Steps between C-alpha positions, in 0.01 A plus 500: 500500500481409866622780718743473795456701820760550773356582837716607799370431852304210365492282802225684688226775485457692176781320328357154575154604399628648175695183419184291552296741282756502226530128507121457462523721194782291348803727543841334540634603845836590659440506877753700704534506878714436804312204646588191294255277677205721413618544139530120468143450635360770272687366200361152555149638517521735201698254295177315434386787286811654343877488481668633815860588581608613848778740597610525862664840586463817705443806288734696726787283378614663180736217399238228578242685290707512186632144552159352547335684209805431278464121581156461345467212255433587141129427521458757776751759371251713308324698775192676368360621832680615817299551817717676760300398800771428765480763772453548872430747785718471809388691814257779558712738699526880503812617312693584821457139622532320175731203459790532257466126424134551416578795277775300320259211444227710354718698263700191401197286429238751374729718292833349425368149466242614244776670308731204497236257380382743229862564389559120466180447297507804271771420245294227330192730505686788347655286239163364395329845545230318692400425854279605797624605847264542790597634840311440820500839661272620779264777604804583727669615177217748446478654856685499827366401832635528862788261584500380133801727412753264334249241380305780333826635356583162351159476336521861374825386342311214319255752378778715353684206358181383333446837334863538395530141372186544291668804337829340448364182348238665285718497191524117537128440510528352848188543717571618858245550773430473869216370720484682826290314757360625835437255775539142385488207746834328463800430720587873453398617847654192664837593346450867585437413873776251519286194541249646748195318359251666740604850399512405136153338513344815630598685182241297305218482759159674467493530119561308188858556378619430150612142441808400301267350237351836440842645407579189297183548290608860432846398401362238251259765362798725443721242325206365284418845343579531130847640420385858446352514856723566811367519853759767601403572863206357693400557869268244663366493851233313692170675497541562883824694447503864404873567571794350688353640826131474434332156501134444596497219754206333662643404837 
């Protein structure tokens, strides 16, 4: 039976690359995001290879999450794979200078949004006693670095949720895991630095960062394993990166 995958944050970066990879492998797709124009463009492209349905909502909006997922047509209502990819970093300030707005955004998107989407999808997985949930965490969920404070806290929460969810859903036979990337060249730094493209660009200069396609390949590897195999927790970094604060750059 053809499987259906729901991907949050599908309009760019890792989410978009994952949608493209899954489409090439023949999975049916539910693409979720805030930017309808990008979703439409991606849907038109991927629709040549597989069935695609788009949901336009912000994971921070609890009511919108449940309304959107509850509105899925019958042919998309059985969700076999959930990729909780939506997430952002906002600001890189020491704790004393941090923005309350930035803190709210990171906790609301990275933690609460992940929980809302999972809660909306879970009932049909627990009823069937089948399903696969993958979270996009971060090396920031495994260590803490200067000025990372609340962002690191949000990703540490994802790490804890991943572990707890795997325990709680074990009795249902639902696979739960997390992929924790280091430096991936996406819009991540542009968002973190509030649109400052020059500053964002410097993050990826002087070495080869991971690409979104690298993470997409890993995600597909995880979902394509036989039912008795679960990729529970995986950390991946570019070869040049040893930790959040140590990157070999040739500048």
